[in-house]
C-alpha positions in Angstrom: 3.5 16.6 5.5 6.5 16.2 7.6 10.0 16.0 6.4 11.4 12.7 5.8 14.2 11.5 8.3 17.5 10.8 6.7 18.8 8.2 9.1 17.6 5.6 11.9 19.1 7.8 14.4 17.3 10.9 13.8 13.9 8.7 13.1 14.4 7.3 16.7 15.3 10.7 18.2 12.3 12.2 16.4 10.0 9.2 17.4 11.1 9.2 20.9 11.1 13.2 21.8 7.4 13.8 19.4 4.3 13.6 21.0 2.7 10.4 19.3 0.1 9.8 22.3 -1.5 7.1 19.9 -0.2 5.0 16.9 -2.7 6.4 14.8 -1.6 9.9 15.2 2.3 8.5 14.4 1.1 7.2 11.0 -1.1 9.8 9.9 2.2 12.0 10.1 3.3 10.7 7.2 0.1 10.9 5.2 -1.6 13.9 6.6 -2.6 15.5 3.3 -3.9 12.3 1.8 -6.0 11.5 5.0 -7.8 14.8 5.1 -8.8 14.6 1.6 -9.9 10.9 2.1 -11.9 12.5 5.5 -13.9 15.1 3.2 -14.6 12.8 0.8 -16.1 9.8 2.8 -18.0 12.8 4.8 -19.7 13.6 2.0 -20.2 10.5 0.3 -21.6 9.3 3.8 -24.3 11.6 3.7 -25.7 10.4 0.2 -25.0 6.7 0.9 -26.0 6.3 4.3 -22.7 4.7 5.4 -20.4 5.0 8.0 -16.9 5.1 6.3 -15.8 8.4 8.5 -16.5 6.2 11.6 -14.3 3.4 10.2 -11.7 5.6 9.5 -11.3 7.7 12.4 -11.3 4.6 14.2 -8.3 2.9 12.1 -5.0 2.2 14.4 -6.7 3.6 17.4 -5.8 0.7 19.6 -2.2 -0.7 19.1 0.3 -2.1 21.2 3.8 -3.8 20.7 5.0 -7.1 20.7 7.7 -9.6 20.0 7.6 -11.7 16.8 7.8 -15.5 18.1 9.5 -16.3 14.9 12.0 -13.6 14.7 11.9 -11.8 18.1 12.0 -8.3 16.7 9.3 -5.9 18.1 6.4 -5.2 15.8 2.9 -2.9 16.4 -0.4 -4.7 16.1 -3.3 -2.3 15.7 -7.1 -2.3 14.8 -7.5 -1.2 11.0 -10.4 -0.2 8.5 -8.6 -1.8 5.6 -10.9 0.7 3.5 -9.4 0.8 -0.2 -9.1 4.8 0.5 -7.5 4.6 3.7 -4.2 5.8 3.6 -3.0 4.2 6.9 -3.9 0.7 5.4 -2.5 1.8 2.4 1.1 1.8 3.3 0.6 -1.4 4.9 -0.9 -2.6 1.9 1.8 -1.9 -0.6 4.5 -3.2 1.7 2.9 -6.9 2.1 2.7 -6.6 -1.8 6.1 -5.7 -2.1 7.1 -8.0 0.3 5.1 -11.0 -1.7 6.6 -10.0 -4.7 10.3 -10.2 -3.7 10.4 -14.5 -3.9 9.0 -14.3 -7.5 10.9 -11.5 -8.5 14.3 -13.1 -7.3 13.4 -16.3 -9.6 12.8 -14.1 -12.6 15.9 -13.6 -14.9 14.5 -10.6 -16.7 11.8 -8.5 -15.2 10.6 -5.7 -17.4 8.0 -3.1 -16.5 5.4 -2.8 -19.1 2.9 0.4 -18.7 -0.1 0.4 -21.0 -2.3 3.6 -21.7 -5.4 5.0 -23.6 -5.4 7.8 -25.9 -7.0 10.7 -23.5 -10.9 11.3 -24.1 -14.4 13.0 -23.0 -15.7 9.4 -21.9 -16.8 9.6 -18.1 -13.8 7.9 -16.2 -15.8 4.4 -15.0 -16.2 4.1 -19.1 -12.7 4.7 -19.5 -11.5 1.8 -16.9 -14.4 -0.6 -18.3 -12.4 -0.2 -21.9 -8.8 -0.3 -20.3 -9.4 -3.4 -18.2 -11.2 -5.2 -21.9 -8.4 -4.6 -23.9 -5.8 -5.5 -21.3 -7.7 -9.3 -20.7 -7.8 -9.4 -24.1 -3.9 -8.8 -24.8 -3.5 -11.3 -22.4 -5.2 -13.6 -24.3 -3.7 -12.9 -27.4 -1.4 -16.1 -28.3 1.8 -13.8 -29.5 1.8 -12.1 -26.5 1.7 -15.6 -24.5 4.7 -16.1 -26.5 6.3 -13.4 -24.9 5.0 -12.9 -21.7 4.7 -15.8 -19.1 3.2 -14.0 -16.2 2.9 -10.8 -14.4 1.3 -8.5 -11.7 -0.5 -5.4 -12.8 -1.4 -2.2 -10.9 -3.9 0.1 -11.8 -3.8 3.9 -11.7 -5.5 7.4 -12.8 -4.5 10.9 -12.9 -5.4 13.8 -14.9 -3.4 14.8 -17.7 -1.5 17.9 -17.1 -1.9 18.8 -21.2 -5.3 18.3 -21.8 -7.3 18.0 -18.1 -8.7 14.9 -19.4 -8.7 11.2 -17.2 -5.2 9.4 -17.8 -6.4 5.5 -16.7 -3.4 3.3 -17.4 -1.7 0.2 -15.9 1.4 -0.9 -14.7 2.8 -4.4 -14.9 6.0 -6.2 -13.8 6.4 -9.3 -16.1 8.2 -12.2 -16.6 9.0 -13.9 -20.5 11.1 -13.2 -23.2 12.3 -10.1 -24.4 9.5 -7.8 -25.6 10.2 -5.2 -28.3 8.7 -2.2 -28.0 7.7 -1.8 -31.4 5.9 -4.8 -31.7 3.7 -4.3 -28.0 2.9 -1.0 -29.2 1.7 -2.1 -32.7 -0.4 -4.9 -30.7 -1.9 -2.3 -28.2 -2.9 -0.4 -30.9 -4.6 -3.0 -32.9 -6.1 -4.2 -29.9 -7.5 -0.6 -28.7 -8.0 0.8 -31.8 -6.8 4.1 -30.7 -4.0 4.2 -28.8 -0.2 2.9 -29.3 1.2 4.3 -26.2 3.2 2.0 -24.2 6.6 1.9 -22.1 8.5 -1.2 -22.0 11.9 -1.1 -19.9 14.2 -3.6 -18.0 14.4 -3.8 -14.6 18.0 -4.1 -14.2 18.6 -4.0 -10.6 16.3 -6.4 -8.9 16.9 -5.0 -5.4 15.3 -2.0 -7.1 12.2 -3.8 -8.0 10.3 -2.8 -4.8 11.0 0.9 -5.2 9.0 0.5 -9.0 6.4 -1.7 -7.2 5.8 0.6 -4.2 4.9 3.7 -6.3 1.8 2.3 -8.0 0.7 -0.6 -5.5 -0.6 1.4 -2.5 -3.4 3.7 -4.0 -4.6 3.9 -7.3 -4.1 7.8 -6.9 -3.4 10.7 -5.0 -6.8 11.9 -3.9 -5.6 15.6 -2.5 -4.2 16.5 -5.7 -8.3 16.7 -6.8 -11.5 18.6 -5.6 -14.0 17.0 -4.0 -16.3 16.5 -7.0 -13.1 15.0 -8.8 -12.5 12.5 -5.7 -16.1 11.8 -5.9 -16.1 11.1 -9.6 -12.8 8.7 -8.7 -14.5 6.7 -5.9 -17.5 5.9 -7.8 -16.0 4.7 -10.8 -13.4 2.5 -8.9 -15.8 1.5 -6.5 -16.0 -2.2 -6.5 -13.2 -2.7 -9.0 -9.9 -4.9 -8.6 -6.9 -2.5 -8.5 -4.4 -4.9 -8.9 -4.0 -8.8 -10.1 -1.7 -11.4 -11.2 -1.5 -14.2 -14.0 0.3 -16.8 -15.6 3.8 -17.9 -13.5 2.8 -14.8 -10.7 -0.7 -16.6 -10.0 0.9 -17.9 -6.4 1.5 -14.4 -5.4 -0.9 -12.8 -2.6 -2.0 -9.4 -2.8 -3.9 -9.0 0.1 -2.3 -8.5 3.6 -3.8 -11.0 6.4 -6.8 -9.8 8.2 -5.9 -11.3 11.6 -2.7 -11.2 13.6 -2.3 -14.7 14.9 -2.0 -14.6 18.7 0.5 -17.4 18.7 2.9 -15.5 16.3 3.4 -12.6 18.8 4.1 -12.0 22.1 2.5 -8.5 23.2 4.8 -5.9 24.9 2.6 -3.3 25.9 0.1 -1.0 24.5 1.2 2.1 22.5 0.2 4.5 25.3 2.2 2.6 27.9 5.3 2.2 26.3 4.9 5.8 24.5 4.4 7.4 27.6 7.2 5.8 29.7 9.5 5.9 27.4 11.4 8.9 28.8 11.8 7.1 32.3 11.9 3.1 31.8 14.9 1.8 30.1 12.6 -1.4 29.2 10.1 1.1 27.2 13.2 2.6 25.4 14.6 -0.7 24.1 11.1 -1.8 23.1 10.8 1.4 20.6 14.1 1.0 19.7 14.3 -2.6 18.6 10.7 -1.8 16.9 12.2 1.5 15.0 15.5 -0.5 14.0 14.1 -4.1 13.2 16.2 -5.4 16.0 15.1 -8.6 18.2 14.4 -8.0 21.4 15.4 -10.9 24.7 12.2 -12.8 25.8 11.0 -11.4 28.8 11.1 -7.7 28.7 7.7 -6.5 28.8 5.5 -3.8 30.3 2.1 -5.5 29.5 1.4 -5.8 33.1 0.9 -2.4 33.9 -1.8 -2.2 31.4 -5.2 -1.6 33.1 -6.9 -0.6 30.6 -5.5 -2.6 27.7 -5.5 -1.2 24.3 -6.5 -4.0 22.0 -7.1 -6.5 24.2 -10.9 -6.8 23.1 -12.0 -8.0 20.0 -11.6 -6.0 16.9 -13.2 -6.7 13.1 -9.8 -6.2 11.8 -6.1 -6.6 13.6 -3.0 -6.4 11.9 0.7 -6.2 12.1 3.1 -3.5 11.0 5.4 -6.3 9.7 4.4 -5.1 6.4 4.4 -1.5 6.9 7.5 1.1 7.0 7.3 4.7 6.7 10.8 4.6 4.9 9.7 2.4 1.7 10.5 4.5 -1.4 7.5 5.7 -2.9 5.5 5.6 -0.4 3.2 9.2 0.3 
């Protein structure tokens, strides 16, 4: 995986000089290991299930174009997307969208807290452990005493292998609103519900500007596939297939956790395809300005566009899913 840039100037220089012929190449550069692990997993599963996940994955973000937001004047990149659960390219956008959706709610919460719930490690199949964890969590949210402490929240699922026992470690991270929640109380309550586990973690989020950093660690993907051999990746896939990986309750019910599937045409004005702008950035001041405004989240004056140069225009055809990078940034802490 490439080194992370340390400043906008460095990022701009590297992107302007790098050979990113497609937006897809640019996005993959931030998740190369995860992309390769996902590709291998989908390749094997497609044979078993007679699906076309690999085809969808390899087409994701292949067609892209720069566009000016009618609302803000900022430059974004719109592109086709596969929206598959394990696509690491789409995961970045999903993570950022959730983080931004959470911001209005977290700003209203006086004392947000981060709660982590775990199960005692066992040799039970992963799908069974997840079923158990979700059932216990539902019972906790229904508990009358718990409701007195917690009025709402958002939860995210994660799973990894225990370093010590080599057993699965499924767990839930919850950003919650409510009264002070004593660690001893929630530990006893969780043990009473699960019968086996009293291991919980509860901590205050002291700086609301740091909330995004907490959430971003967990909401993009439930685990890093590149850490596991192929057979374990397949077990993870099967255990999580068609399951919800995040949710909300109580005061957080109004939060949207899923990015819009389509880019409204009236929301953006095309400035030119990625391939056109990319190929002309060394010779065209307009192309350089478009890229600069995109990188630095600046407004661009109306009327600047190279869209007229596109004979074969990336994206001016119907796609099943078209998304904007408005909710994606490689610089968000916790993204991998």
